[in-house]
VEXMARGU-388207 format. One record per residue: x, y negated, z negated of N, C-alpha, C in turn. Coordinates in steps of 0.2 Angstrom, whole numbers, padded with zeros to 4 digits, always signed. Layout:
XYZXYZXYZ/...
***
This chain:
-0027+0133-0035-0022+0126-0033-0029+0121-0032/-0025+0115-0037-0029+0111-0037-0025+0107-0032/-0029+0100-0033-0026+0094-0027-0020+0091-0030/-0020+0085-0026-0015+0080-0026-0010+0077-0030/-0007+0084-0031+0001+0086-0035-0001+0088-0040/-0003+0089-0047-0006+0090-0052-0008+0097-0055/-0005+0102-0048-0008+0110-0051+0002+0111-0055/-0001+0117-0060+0006+0118-0062+0013+0123-0057/+0005+0125-0051+0012+0131-0048+0016+0130-0044/+0020+0132-0040+0025+0129-0038+0027+0134-0030/+0025+0131-0024+0027+0137-0018+0031+0143-0020/+0030+0146-0016+0036+0155-0015+0042+0152-0010/+0047+0154-0011+0052+0153-0004+0052+0149-0003/+0048+0152+0003+0046+0150+0010+0045+0144+0013/+0040+0144+0008+0036+0135+0007+0041+0130+0006/+0043+0134+0000+0048+0127-0004+0054+0126+0001/+0058+0131+0005+0063+0130+0010+0060+0127+0015/+0055+0125+0017+0048+0123+0024+0050+0115+0020/+0046+0116+0013+0048+0105+0011+0054+0103+0009/+0060+0106+0007+0066+0104+0007+0068+0101+0014/+0065+0107+0018+0071+0106+0026+0067+0100+0029/+0059+0097+0029+0058+0092+0032+0058+0085+0027/+0058+0086+0020+0058+0079+0015+0065+0076+0016/+0072+0083+0016+0078+0081+0014+0078+0077+0024/+0076+0081+0029+0081+0079+0037+0077+0072+0038/+0070+0069+0037+0067+0064+0041+0064+0062+0034/+0063+0063+0028+0060+0059+0022+0053+0057+0024/+0049+0062+0027+0042+0064+0030+0038+0067+0024/+0032+0069+0027+0029+0076+0019+0027+0080+0025/+0028+0086+0020+0024+0090+0028+0019+0091+0025/+0015+0092+0030+0007+0094+0032+0005+0097+0025/+0009+0103+0023+0007+0103+0018+0011+0107+0014/+0013+0106+0008+0018+0108+0002+0021+0101+0000/+0016+0094+0003+0016+0086-0001+0015+0085-0007/+0009+0092-0009+0006+0093-0014+0012+0092-0022/+0016+0096-0018+0022+0099-0023+0025+0093-0025/+0027+0089-0024+0030+0082-0026+0028+0075-0023/+0018+0076-0024+0015+0070-0025+0017+0067-0036/+0018+0060-0033+0019+0057-0041+0015+0051-0041/+0013+0047-0044+0011+0041-0045+0004+0037-0041/+0000+0043-0040-0008+0042-0036-0012+0042-0041/-0010+0047-0045-0017+0052-0050-0024+0047-0050/-0022+0039-0051-0028+0036-0052-0029+0034-0048/-0028+0030-0041-0028+0030-0034-0037+0036-0033/-0033+0043-0031-0035+0048-0030-0042+0052-0036/-0040+0051-0038-0046+0051-0046-0052+0046-0043/-0050+0041-0043-0054+0037-0043-0059+0038-0034/-0055+0036-0029-0059+0039-0024-0062+0046-0021/-0060+0051-0028-0063+0055-0026-0070+0054-0029/-0069+0054-0038-0076+0053-0039-0081+0047-0037/-0078+0040-0037-0083+0038-0033-0086+0038-0027/-0083+0041-0021-0082+0043-0015-0085+0047-0013/-0078+0052-0015-0081+0059-0011-0085+0061-0012/-0084+0063-0017-0091+0067-0023-0095+0066-0021/-0100+0063-0021-0107+0061-0020-0110+0055-0015/-0103+0049-0016-0107+0043-0012-0109+0045-0006/-0101+0048-0001-0106+0047+0007-0107+0053+0008/-0106+0059+0004-0113+0067+0003-0118+0064+0008/-0120+0057+0001-0126+0055+0000-0129+0051+0004/-0125+0049+0010-0126+0046+0014-0121+0039+0016/-0117+0037+0011-0113+0031+0013-0111+0031+0017/-0107+0026+0018-0101+0024+0021-0097+0018+0019/-0090+0019+0020-0084+0015+0017-0077+0014+0022/-0077+0006+0021-0069+0008+0023-0064+0005+0019/-0058+0007+0019-0052+0007+0015-0044+0003+0019/-0043-0001+0018-0036-0003+0021-0030-0002+0017/-0027+0002+0019-0020+0007+0015-0013+0000+0017/-0011-0003+0013-0005-0005+0013+0003-0003+0010/+0006-0004+0016+0013-0003+0012+0018-0001+0017/+0023-0005+0015+0027-0005+0019+0032+0004+0023/+0034+0001+0028+0038+0009+0031+0041+0013+0025/+0041+0019+0026+0043+0026+0020+0041+0024+0014/+0036+0018+0013+0033+0019+0008+0026+0023+0002/+0025+0027+0007+0021+0035+0006+0010+0031+0008/+0015+0029+0015+0007+0030+0016+0002+0037+0021/+0008+0038+0025+0006+0044+0027+0006+0051+0019/+0011+0051+0016+0009+0056+0010+0003+0055+0005/+0000+0049+0005-0006+0044+0000-0010+0048+0007/-0012+0046+0013-0018+0050+0016-0017+0058+0019/-0010+0060+0018-0012+0068+0017-0014+0068+0012/-0013+0065+0006-0017+0067-0001-0025+0066-0002/-0029+0063+0002-0034+0059+0004-0037+0066+0008/-0036+0065+0014-0037+0073+0020-0039+0080+0014/-0037+0082+0007-0034+0089+0005-0041+0086+0001/-0040+0081-0001-0047+0080-0007-0053+0084-0001/-0052+0079+0005-0059+0079+0010-0060+0088+0010/-0058+0090+0011-0057+0096+0012-0059+0101+0007/-0058+0097-0002-0061+0099-0008-0066+0101-0008/-0072+0094-0004-0079+0095-0003-0081+0096+0003/-0075+0098+0008-0080+0102+0013-0081+0098+0018/-0078+0092+0021-0078+0086+0023-0075+0090+0031/-0075+0088+0037-0073+0088+0044-0068+0082+0042/-0059+0083+0042-0055+0075+0042-0054+0073+0050/-0052+0068+0051-0046+0066+0055-0041+0061+0054/-0034+0066+0056-0028+0063+0054-0023+0059+0060/-0026+0051+0061-0023+0052+0070-0018+0047+0068/-0012+0045+0071-0008+0041+0073-0007+0036+0077/-0008+0031+0075-0010+0023+0079-0003+0023+0083/-0003+0022+0087+0004+0019+0090+0001+0015+0097/+0006+0009+0102+0005+0004+0104+0004+0009+0112/+0007+0014+0114+0007+0016+0117+0002+0022+0119/+0001+0025+0115-0002+0027+0117-0011+0030+0112/-0010+0028+0106-0018+0025+0104-0019+0017+0102/-0019+0017+0103-0021+0007+0100-0026+0005+0100/-0026+0001+0095-0035+0003+0092-0038-0004+0093/-0035-0006+0099-0039-0012+0102-0041-0009+0111/-0038-0002+0111-0045+0003+0115-0048+0007+0111/-0054+0004+0111-0058+0010+0106-0057+0018+0108/-0060+0017+0115-0063+0024+0116-0054+0029+0115/-0047+0025+0116-0040+0028+0116-0042+0031+0107/-0043+0029+0102-0045+0029+0096-0052+0036+0097/-0056+0035+0100-0062+0042+0098-0058+0047+0102/-0057+0046+0107-0050+0055+0108-0047+0059+0105/-0042+0049+0101-0038+0054+0096-0040+0057+0089/-0049+0055+0086-0051+0058+0084-0053+0064+0084/-0057+0067+0089-0059+0070+0093-0053+0076+0094/-0047+0075+0092-0042+0078+0094-0038+0080+0091/-0037+0078+0085-0038+0078+0076-0042+0082+0074/-0049+0085+0074-0055+0086+0069-0051+0092+0067/-0050+0092+0060-0049+0098+0055-0054+0099+0051/-0057+0108+0050-0057+0108+0043-0053+0109+0039/-0054+0113+0032-0049+0117+0027-0047+0124+0030/-0040+0124+0029-0038+0130+0032-0032+0132+0025/-0031+0140+0025-0029+0141+0022-0022+0140+0021/-0014+0138+0018-0010+0136+0016-0004+0140+0023/-0006+0146+0022-0003+0150+0030-0003+0146+0037/-0011+0145+0035-0011+0139+0043-0008+0134+0043/-0010+0131+0039-0006+0125+0040+0002+0123+0041/+0001+0129+0039+0009+0129+0037+0013+0131+0047/+0009+0136+0050+0011+0137+0057+0005+0133+0061/+0001+0135+0067-0003+0135+0070-0011+0133+0069/-0011+0128+0064-0020+0127+0062-0022+0123+0068/-0031+0128+0066-0035+0126+0072-0037+0118+0070/-0037+0114+0077-0037+0105+0076-0042+0106+0084/-0046+0099+0081-0049+0097+0088-0056+0099+0089/-0062+0096+0092-0069+0095+0094-0071+0104+0098/-0065+0107+0100-0067+0113+0104-0067+0120+0097/-0062+0117+0092-0060+0123+0087-0066+0123+0083/-0069+0116+0083-0074+0115+0076-0082+0119+0082/-0082+0119+0087-0086+0120+0092-0084+0128+0092/-0079+0130+0089-0079+0137+0091-0083+0141+0083/-0080+0140+0079-0081+0141+0074-0088+0139+0072/-0091+0133+0072-0099+0131+0072-0105+0138+0077/-0100+0140+0083-0104+0146+0087-0101+0157+0081/-0097+0153+0078-0093+0160+0077-0099+0162+0070/-0100+0156+0066-0104+0157+0059-0110+0156+0060/-0112+0153+0063-0122+0158+0068-0121+0163+0070/-0120+0165+0074-0118+0173+0078-0119+0176+0072/-0112+0176+0067-0110+0182+0061-0118+0181+0056/-0121+0172+0055-0128+0173+0050-0133+0177+0054/-0133+0176+0060-0138+0178+0063-0137+0186+0063/-0133+0189+0064-0131+0197+0064-0133+0199+0060/-0131+0198+0053-0135+0202+0047-0143+0202+0048/-0145+0198+0054-0155+0200+0048-0157+0202+0056/-0154+0200+0063-0156+0201+0070-0152+0210+0073/-0158+0213+0079-0154+0218+0082-0149+0210+0086/-0146+0215+0089-0140+0210+0095-0145+0209+0099/-0149+0211+0103-0153+0211+0108-0157+0202+0107/-0160+0203+0099-0163+0196+0099-0158+0190+0098/-0150+0192+0095-0145+0185+0093-0143+0182+0100/-0146+0183+0106-0145+0178+0110-0149+0174+0111/-0156+0175+0109-0162+0173+0111-0161+0166+0105/-0160+0170+0098-0161+0166+0096-0158+0159+0091/-0150+0160+0096-0144+0156+0102-0147+0150+0102/-0148+0153+0107-0152+0150+0111-0158+0143+0109/-0164+0146+0104-0167+0144+0099-0167+0136+0098/-0160+0141+0093-0156+0134+0088-0154+0134+0095/-0152+0130+0097-0145+0126+0101-0150+0123+0104/-0158+0124+0107-0162+0119+0111-0166+0115+0106/-0168+0118+0101-0175+0114+0097-0171+0111+0089/-0165+0114+0088-0161+0113+0080-0159+0106+0082/-0155+0106+0086-0150+0101+0086-0150+0095+0086/-0149+0089+0087-0150+0083+0087-0157+0079+0084/-0160+0072+0086-0157+0072+0091-0150+0065+0088/-0149+0064+0092-0141+0060+0090-0141+0053+0094/-0135+0047+0093-0137+0041+0094-0136+0041+0103/-0132+0047+0103-0128+0052+0112-0133+0055+0112/-0137+0053+0119-0141+0058+0120-0136+0066+0124/-0134+0061+0129-0126+0065+0132-0124+0069+0125/-0120+0065+0121-0116+0069+0119-0120+0073+0112/-0126+0074+0112-0131+0080+0108-0130+0084+0113/-0132+0082+0125-0132+0089+0128-0125+0091+0129/-0121+0086+0125-0112+0092+0127-0112+0097+0124/-0114+0094+0116-0114+0099+0111-0116+0105+0114/-0124+0103+0114-0128+0112+0113-0127+0115+0119/-0125+0111+0126-0122+0114+0130-0117+0121+0129/-0110+0114+0123-0106+0120+0124-0105+0127+0120/-0113+0127+0116-0114+0131+0110-0116+0135+0113/-0120+0134+0117-0122+0141+0126-0118+0141+0129/-0115+0140+0135-0110+0142+0138-0106+0149+0131/-0105+0145+0127-0100+0152+0122-0103+0158+0120/-0111+0155+0120-0116+0162+0120-0118+0165+0128/-0117+0165+0131-0119+0166+0136-0112+0166+0140/-0105+0169+0137-0096+0167+0140-0098+0162+0147/-0100+0158+0146-0098+0155+0154-0091+0148+0152/-0086+0153+0152-0080+0148+0148-0078+0145+0154/-0080+0144+0159-0076+0137+0164-0083+0131+0161/-0089+0134+0161-0093+0128+0159-0091+0125+0152/-0089+0130+0148-0088+0127+0141-0081+0124+0140/-0075+0124+0145-0072+0118+0146-0070+0113+0147/-0078+0112+0155-0077+0107+0157-0083+0100+0151/-0087+0107+0148-0091+0101+0144-0084+0096+0137/-0079+0103+0137-0076+0102+0132-0071+0094+0134/-0070+0094+0142-0067+0090+0144-0074+0081+0141/-0075+0085+0144-0079+0078+0145-0080+0076+0134/-0081+0080+0131-0081+0077+0124-0077+0077+0120/-0068+0077+0123-0062+0074+0123-0062+0066+0127/-0067+0066+0131-0065+0059+0133-0062+0058+0141/-0063+0064+0142-0057+0065+0149-0063+0063+0155/-0068+0062+0154-0073+0063+0160-0073+0064+0166/-0070+0069+0164-0072+0073+0173-0080+0072+0177/-0078+0071+0185-0082+0069+0187-0090+0071+0185/-0095+0062+0187-0100+0064+0185-0106+0070+0189/-0103+0070+0194-0106+0075+0198-0105+0085+0195/-0101+0085+0192-0099+0091+0190-0103+0092+0180/-0107+0086+0179-0110+0083+0175-0118+0084+0173/-0120+0082+0177-0124+0081+0180-0131+0090+0177/-0128+0091+0180-0132+0100+0177-0134+0102+0169/-0129+0099+0164-0130+0098+0159-0134+0092+0154/-0134+0088+0162-0139+0083+0157-0134+0079+0153/-0127+0079+0156-0125+0073+0153-0121+0067+0157/-0125+0060+0157-0125+0056+0160-0118+0050+0158/-0118+0051+0154-0114+0047+0151-0105+0045+0152/-0102+0040+0152-0097+0039+0151-0090+0039+0146/-0086+0040+0143-0086+0038+0138-0080+0033+0137/-0082+0026+0136-0076+0021+0137-0078+0016+0133/-0076+0010+0133-0075+0005+0126-0081+0001+0126/-0087+0004+0129-0096+0002+0131-0097+0006+0124/-0094+0014+0126-0099+0019+0122-0096+0021+0114/-0089+0019+0114-0086+0022+0109-0087+0021+0104/-0090+0017+0101-0095+0017+0095-0100+0021+0093/-0103+0021+0097-0110+0026+0099-0107+0034+0099/-0101+0036+0102-0101+0042+0101-0098+0044+0095/-0094+0037+0091-0092+0041+0083-0097+0041+0079/-0101+0038+0082-0108+0041+0076-0112+0044+0078/-0113+0046+0085-0115+0054+0086-0112+0059+0084/-0105+0057+0084-0100+0061+0080-0102+0063+0072/-0102+0059+0069-0105+0059+0064-0110+0064+0060/-0112+0064+0066-0121+0065+0064-0122+0070+0068/-0118+0073+0071-0119+0081+0072-0112+0086+0066/-0110+0081+0064-0105+0084+0059-0109+0087+0053/-0112+0084+0052-0116+0083+0047-0122+0089+0048/-0124+0088+0054-0132+0092+0055-0129+0102+0057/-0124+0101+0058-0119+0108+0057-0118+0110+0052/-0119+0107+0044-0115+0108+0038-0108+0103+0034/-0108+0101+0038-0102+0096+0033-0104+0092+0032/-0099+0092+0024-0104+0084+0021-0100+0078+0025/-0097+0075+0029-0095+0069+0035-0089+0071+0039/-0089+0065+0038-0082+0064+0043-0077+0059+0039/-0070+0061+0039-0065+0058+0037-0062+0056+0042/-0058+0046+0041-0055+0046+0048-0047+0043+0043/-0042+0048+0046-0037+0042+0044-0033+0040+0046/-0032+0035+0047-0029+0032+0051-0021+0026+0052/-0016+0031+0053-0009+0029+0051-0005+0026+0057/-0006+0018+0057-0002+0012+0060+0005+0015+0060/+0007+0019+0066+0013+0019+0067+0022+0012+0064/+0017+0008+0071+0019+0001+0071+0013+0000+0073/+0016-0008+0072+0013-0014+0075+0017-0021+0078/+0017-0020+0087+0022-0022+0089+0019-0031+0092/+0025-0034+0091+0026-0040+0094+0024-0043+0102/+0023-0038+0103+0023-0039+0111+0017-0038+0115/+0011-0037+0109+0006-0035+0110+0002-0043+0114/-0002-0044+0117-0003-0049+0119-0010-0054+0115/-0012-0056+0117-0017-0062+0112-0023-0061+0114/-0026-0057+0122-0031-0053+0123-0030-0048+0116/-0024-0045+0120-0025-0037+0114-0024-0037+0110/-0025-0042+0106-0025-0043+0096-0031-0043+0094/-0035-0049+0101-0041-0054+0098-0046-0046+0097/-0042-0040+0104-0050-0035+0103-0048-0031+0099/-0043-0028+0097-0039-0024+0090-0045-0026+0083/-0043-0035+0080-0045-0039+0075-0057-0037+0077/-0057-0037+0083-0062-0037+0086-0065-0031+0083/-0063-0024+0086-0065-0017+0083-0063-0017+0075/-0060-0019+0073-0059-0019+0066-0065-0022+0061/-0065-0026+0065-0072-0030+0061-0077-0026+0062/-0079-0024+0066-0085-0020+0069-0084-0014+0068/-0078-0011+0064-0078-0002+0062-0082-0007+0055/-0077-0009+0051-0078-0011+0044-0089-0014+0044/-0091-0019+0049-0100-0020+0050-0102-0013+0050/-0097-0008+0054-0102-0003+0055-0104+0002+0047/-0101+0001+0043-0097+0005+0039-0101+0003+0035/-0106-0004+0033-0111-0005+0031-0117-0007+0034/-0118-0004+0038-0124+0001+0044-0127+0008+0040/-0133+0007+0041-0139+0012+0038-0139+0018+0042/-0137+0016+0051-0137+0022+0055-0128+0024+0055/-0126+0021+0050-0120+0023+0052-0116+0027+0044/-0119+0033+0041-0120+0037+0038-0112+0043+0034/-0110+0044+0032-0111+0051+0028-0100+0051+0032/-0098+0044+0030-0089+0043+0033-0085+0039+0031/-0082+0040+0029-0077+0036+0027-0068+0033+0029/-0066+0029+0032-0060+0026+0036-0056+0024+0032/-0049+0025+0033-0044+0023+0028-0039+0021+0035/-0036+0015+0034-0034+0014+0039-0029+0009+0035/-0022+0012+0041-0014+0012+0031-0011+0007+0038/-0009+0002+0035-0003-0003+0038+0001-0007+0034/+0008-0006+0038+0014-0006+0035+0015-0016+0030/+0011-0020+0031+0007-0026+0031+0001-0029+0033/-0001-0034+0031-0006-0039+0033-0004-0046+0037/-0001-0043+0039+0003-0053+0043+0001-0050+0050/-0003-0045+0054-0010-0044+0060-0013-0049+0057/-0014-0051+0051-0022-0057+0049-0021-0062+0052/-0014-0064+0052-0013-0072+0052-0013-0072+0057/-0018-0079+0057-0020-0082+0063-0029-0088+0063/-0027-0092+0064-0032-0097+0068-0039-0096+0068/-0039-0093+0073-0046-0090+0076-0051-0089+0071/-0056-0089+0076-0065-0089+0070-0061-0080+0067/-0059-0076+0075-0059-0068+0072-0056-0069+0067/-0052-0070+0066-0045-0068+0062-0050-0071+0055/-0052-0076+0054-0056-0079+0049-0060-0074+0045/-0063-0072+0051-0071-0068+0050-0068-0061+0045/-0061-0056+0049-0061-0052+0046-0058-0055+0040/-0053-0057+0039-0049-0058+0033-0055-0060+0029/-0060-0064+0029-0065-0062+0020-0069-0055+0022/-0070-0051+0025-0072-0043+0029-0067-0038+0021/-0061-0040+0022-0053-0036+0018-0051-0042+0012/-0054-0044+0011-0052-0048+0006-0051-0047-0002/-0058-0042-0004-0055-0039-0010-0051-0031-0012/-0048-0030-0016-0044-0027-0019-0045-0021-0024/-0045-0014-0019-0045-0008-0023-0042-0007-0032/-0045-0008-0036-0041-0006-0042-0045-0001-0046/-0042+0005-0047-0042+0012-0050-0049+0010-0053/-0045+0006-0060-0051+0004-0066-0054-0001-0065/-0056-0006-0063-0061-0013-0063-0065-0015-0054/-0060-0010-0050-0065-0013-0043-0064-0006-0039/-0064-0002-0040-0064+0001-0036-0072+0000-0028/-0076-0003-0028-0074-0005-0021-0071-0009-0020/-0067-0014-0020-0064-0017-0016-0057-0013-0010/-0058-0018-0005-0056-0014+0004-0047-0012+0001/-0043-0013+0000-0035-0017+0001-0035-0013-0006/-0032-0008-0001-0027-0001-0005-0020-0002-0007/-0018-0007-0013-0010-0007-0011-0006-0002-0013/-0002+0000-0009+0000+0006-0013+0008+0005-0017/+0010+0001-0017+0016-0006-0023+0014-0005-0027/+0005-0004-0031+0004-0007-0039+0001-0002-0040/+0006+0004-0040+0003+0011-0044+0004+0007-0051/+0003+0009-0054+0005+0009-0061+0010+0010-0065/+0015+0016-0061+0019+0020-0064+0026+0015-0061/+0031+0012-0064+0037+0006-0062+0042+0014-0060/+0043+0006-0051+0046+0011-0046+0054+0017-0049/+0056+0015-0053+0062+0021-0054+0060+0024-0058/+0053+0024-0062+0053+0029-0066+0048+0034-0060/+0047+0029-0055+0038+0034-0050+0046+0038-0045/+0051+0036-0045+0059+0038-0039+0060+0045-0046/+0060+0044-0051+0061+0051-0054+0058+0055-0055/+0051+0054-0055+0046+0061-0056+0046+0061-0051/+0047+0059-0046+0047+0063-0037+0051+0069-0037/+0057+0065-0042+0064+0070-0039+0064+0075-0042/+0063+0075-0051+0060+0083-0056+0059+0085-0050/+0051+0082-0048+0046+0091-0044+0049+0091-0036/+0055+0088-0034+0057+0091-0030+0063+0097-0034/+0066+0094-0039+0071+0098-0039+0068+0105-0039/+0062+0107-0044+0060+0110-0046+0058+0116-0038/+0055+0113-0034+0057+0118-0027+0064+0118-0025/+0066+0114-0024+0073+0114-0022+0076+0121-0026/+0075+0122-0034+0076+0129-0037+0073+0133-0033/+0067+0135-0034+0064+0140-0028+0068+0142-0020/+0068+0137-0019+0072+0136-0007+0077+0141-0009/+0082+0139-0015+0090+0140-0012+0092+0148-0020/+0086+0147-0025+0087+0153-0029+0093+0152-0034/+0095+0144-0036+0100+0141-0041+0093+0139-0046/+0099+0139-0050+0093+0135-0059+0100+0130-0061/+0095+0122-0060+0101+0118-0065+0101+0114-0071/+0111+0113-0072+0109+0113-0080+0103+0105-0081/+0098+0103-0086+0096+0100-0086+0099+0094-0089/+0102+0094-0089+0107+0086-0093+0111+0082-0086/+0113+0089-0084+0116+0087-0077+0112+0083-0071/+0106+0087-0069+0102+0085-0066+0098+0079-0066/+0096+0079-0073+0091+0073-0074+0095+0063-0076/+0103+0068-0076+0106+0062-0074+0110+0059-0065/+0110+0066-0061+0109+0063-0056+0105+0059-0050/+0096+0063-0053+0091+0061-0050+0092+0054-0053/+0093+0049-0060+0094+0043-0059+0098+0041-0057/+0104+0044-0059+0107+0038-0054+0104+0039-0045/+0102+0043-0042+0100+0041-0038+0093+0039-0036/+0088+0039-0038+0083+0032-0040+0084+0025-0042/+0092+0026-0045+0094+0017-0049+0097+0014-0039/+0099+0017-0037+0104+0015-0031+0100+0015-0024/+0092+0020-0025+0087+0020-0020+0085+0010-0021/+0083+0011-0025+0079+0005-0029+0083+0000-0029/+0089+0000-0030+0094-0007-0030+0092-0009-0024/+0094-0008-0019+0096-0007-0010+0089-0011-0010/+0083-0011-0012+0076-0018-0011+0075-0019-0003/+0076-0013+0000+0077-0012+0006+0065-0010+0009/+0064-0009+0014+0061-0007+0014+0060+0001+0017/+0057+0006+0011+0057+0011+0010+0059+0015+0005/+0061+0014+0004+0065+0017-0005+0064+0021-0007/+0058+0025-0005+0054+0031-0007+0059+0037-0001/+0059+0033+0004+0063+0038+0009+0069+0039+0008/+0071+0033+0008+0076+0036+0007+0080+0039+0000/+0076+0038-0007+0076+0042-0009+0076+0048-0011/+0068+0049-0006+0070+0057-0008+0075+0061-0001/+0076+0058+0005+0081+0060+0009+0088+0059+0007/+0089+0057+0003+0096+0058-0004+0095+0061-0009/+0091+0061-0014+0091+0066-0020+0092+0074-0015/+0090+0076-0009+0090+0083-0007+0097+0084-0005/+0102+0078-0003+0108+0080-0003+0113+0079-0005/+0110+0077-0013+0112+0073-0020+0114+0083-0022/+0104+0084-0021+0104+0095-0022+0108+0096-0021/+0112+0095-0014+0116+0102-0010+0124+0101-0014/+0123+0094-0015+0132+0092-0019+0131+0094-0026/+0129+0094-0030+0127+0097-0035+0126+0105-0035/+0125+0110-0032+0125+0118-0031+0133+0119-0029/+0136+0112-0026+0145+0113-0023+0147+0112-0030/+0148+0109-0035+0151+0104-0036+0149+0105-0046/+0142+0105-0047+0139+0107-0055+0140+0098-0057/+0143+0095-0056+0143+0089-0059+0139+0085-0055/+0139+0081-0063+0133+0072-0060+0136+0070-0054/+0130+0068-0049+0129+0068-0044+0129+0059-0044/+0132+0054-0040+0131+0047-0040+0133+0046-0034/+0126+0039-0033+0124+0037-0025+0131+0039-0022/+0137+0034-0021+0146+0037-0018+0147+0044-0018/+0145+0049-0021+0148+0055-0018+0143+0057-0013/+0138+0054-0010+0134+0054-0005+0136+0050+0000/+0139+0045-0001+0137+0040+0001+0133+0039+0007/+0128+0037+0003+0120+0035-0001+0121+0028+0004/
***
């Protein structure tokens, strides 16, 4: 199966039904299955794949991109597509939702916690549709199991533990944070020696939960993960993922909402953190990583202070698949396909999924007119999120089409 919706295959009935249920219910893409109704993104995705994921990031590059799209305009779908591409090239990914309550960007230690909690490696569809492996604990266990299996093919059982100990003690690190290096080393050894309590304690620290210092001193973990050490820990995390065999780390930050109640101090810290992240991507010690920051608009950049101007200068360039792939800002509304035509393409793909899900076959002429009616009505609303409005209502129209067999108009489904 190829990536980003360009495959000819269609999902089986179970997957198809799950896609239809999620899309028709809340209008959001499922974690797996979005590929089958992706449309209009090929130019962007092909460029990101060729210019960055295929070699540049693997070879030590680091990049920041800002994705701009109103609510319901496909930011999450786009980020999922990037994640799928990243797995194709063996990157570790972390898709995180930024929110004022739980993961505010002005608290970088919370962002670190979200990143390590959502680390993922490539997994088969059946896992992505159920309880998939996620988080730094899963990555460490996979790393240990793979190393164990590698050694078991060439060493006798009595020699494996000794070699695991030597590997963890001599071949891991150094990283910028010695505490991070000691933590992943000791977590590895705790798995080898089946010290489950120690493993859980170290994972607590790696997840930013900061257990008491006296419980960590035997593992030579002395640093606390807070706002002063968050960037250092992120850099160490990237260094570790490379050393254990991955191409690097791709972080996908999805701004769920921007709150006007944020204080001036909090907003200033957010802008400062964002500026520092962009600057980090230009440093030689921040390698093998790509960051996407998806926001509904650019209003948070409006201000008169020096910090606003400094950040605006860093994000002024516009990404263009053909003439400027190095641009920072990716505008989802500026894709090459006209809006109604794009909705029609999405509708056509969803109709094929619906036919599999419900074991039906629509008449082409009736189907095409129905899709056109709903696409035009959704776009005419000119509201934010017309794409989401369309996908929710086209599923409703398909249900109605099954019932009546005739062309469905917007008013038929109380759109």
